[in-house]
C-alpha positions as CSV (number, residue, x, y, z in Angstrom):
1,M,-0.1,-0.2,0.4
2,D,1.4,3.9,-1.3
3,E,2.2,5.6,2.1
4,H,0.1,9.2,2.5
5,I,2.3,12.1,0.7
6,M,2.7,15.6,2.4
7,T,3.4,18.5,0.4
8,V,4.8,21.4,2.3
9,I,4.7,25.2,0.4
10,S,6.1,28.1,2.5
11,A,7.0,31.8,1.3
12,V,7.6,34.7,3.4
13,V,4.5,37.1,2.6
14,P,4.3,41.0,2.6
15,Q,2.4,42.0,5.8
16,D,0.8,44.1,3.4
17,R,-0.5,41.3,1.5
18,E,-1.4,38.3,4.2
19,A,-4.7,39.5,4.3
20,D,-5.1,38.6,0.2
21,L,-3.4,35.4,0.5
22,V,-5.8,34.1,3.5
23,A,-9.0,35.3,0.8
24,A,-7.2,33.2,-1.9
25,F,-6.9,30.6,-0.1
26,E,-10.4,30.5,1.2
27,D,-11.3,30.7,-2.3
28,L,-9.7,28.0,-3.4
29,L,-11.3,26.2,-0.6
30,H,-14.7,26.9,-2.4
31,Q,-13.1,25.3,-5.5
32,P,-13.6,21.3,-6.3
33,L,-10.3,20.0,-4.8
34,P,-7.7,17.5,-6.9
35,D,-8.6,13.9,-6.8
36,G,-6.6,12.4,-4.0
37,L,-6.2,16.0,-2.0
38,L,-7.2,14.9,1.6
39,Q,-6.2,17.6,3.8
40,T,-5.2,21.1,3.0
41,Q,-4.4,23.7,5.1
42,L,-3.2,27.4,5.7
43,L,-0.7,28.2,8.9
44,R,1.0,31.6,9.4
45,G,4.3,31.6,11.4
46,A,6.7,34.4,12.9
47,E,7.7,37.2,10.8
48,G,5.8,37.0,7.8
49,R,6.8,33.2,7.2
50,W,3.4,31.2,6.0
51,R,2.9,27.7,4.1
52,V,0.6,25.6,2.9
53,E,0.7,22.0,4.0
54,S,-1.7,19.3,1.7
55,L,-1.6,15.8,2.6
56,W,-2.4,13.4,-0.5
57,R,-3.6,10.0,-0.6
58,D,-0.7,8.9,-2.3
59,R,2.2,10.1,-4.7
60,A,0.4,8.6,-7.5
61,A,-2.1,11.0,-6.6
62,L,0.3,13.7,-6.2
63,E,2.3,13.2,-9.4
64,A,-1.5,13.7,-11.7
65,M,-2.0,17.1,-10.2
66,R,0.9,18.1,-11.2
67,A,0.8,16.4,-14.7
68,A,-2.3,18.7,-14.8
69,T,-2.4,21.9,-17.2
70,D,-3.6,24.1,-14.4
71,A,-0.3,25.1,-12.4
72,P,-0.1,23.6,-8.9
73,A,-2.6,25.8,-6.8
74,A,-0.8,26.5,-3.4
75,P,2.8,28.1,-5.2
76,A,0.7,30.1,-7.2
77,L,-1.3,31.4,-4.3
78,F,2.1,32.5,-3.0
79,R,3.4,33.7,-6.4
80,G,0.0,35.8,-6.8
81,V,1.1,37.9,-3.4
82,G,4.4,38.8,-4.5
83,A,6.0,36.0,-2.3
84,Q,8.7,32.8,-3.9
85,P,7.8,29.6,-2.4
86,T,9.7,26.7,-2.0
87,L,8.4,22.6,-1.7
88,A,9.2,20.1,0.4
89,V,7.7,16.6,-0.3
90,F,7.2,13.9,2.7
91,E,6.2,10.4,2.9
92,V,4.1,9.8,5.9
93,V,5.7,7.0,7.7
94,A,3.4,7.1,10.6
95,E,0.4,8.6,12.1
96,G,-2.3,9.4,14.6
97,A,-5.0,10.8,14.8
98,A,-7.7,11.5,18.0
99,V,-10.1,9.3,18.5
């Protein structure tokens, strides 16, 4: 069985564009999500650091999204507010949840 995949797209966002970033992310949530995307969240850290963490069903789902004609949404989201995103991809090797 394939493991879940976590993508982390992060960038430093200018303070005057943070509200635009949140609004754009919320707009994305009202559109159809890619097949295999299980969960996504927008996180704010210190000093203007923001990230979008997305949990994918498996690597095949992530690769299918990347092969689509549209640019991946999270990097485009950051570029739209004048930030340069970086991408990291992780295999989820153990997970748990509150019941």
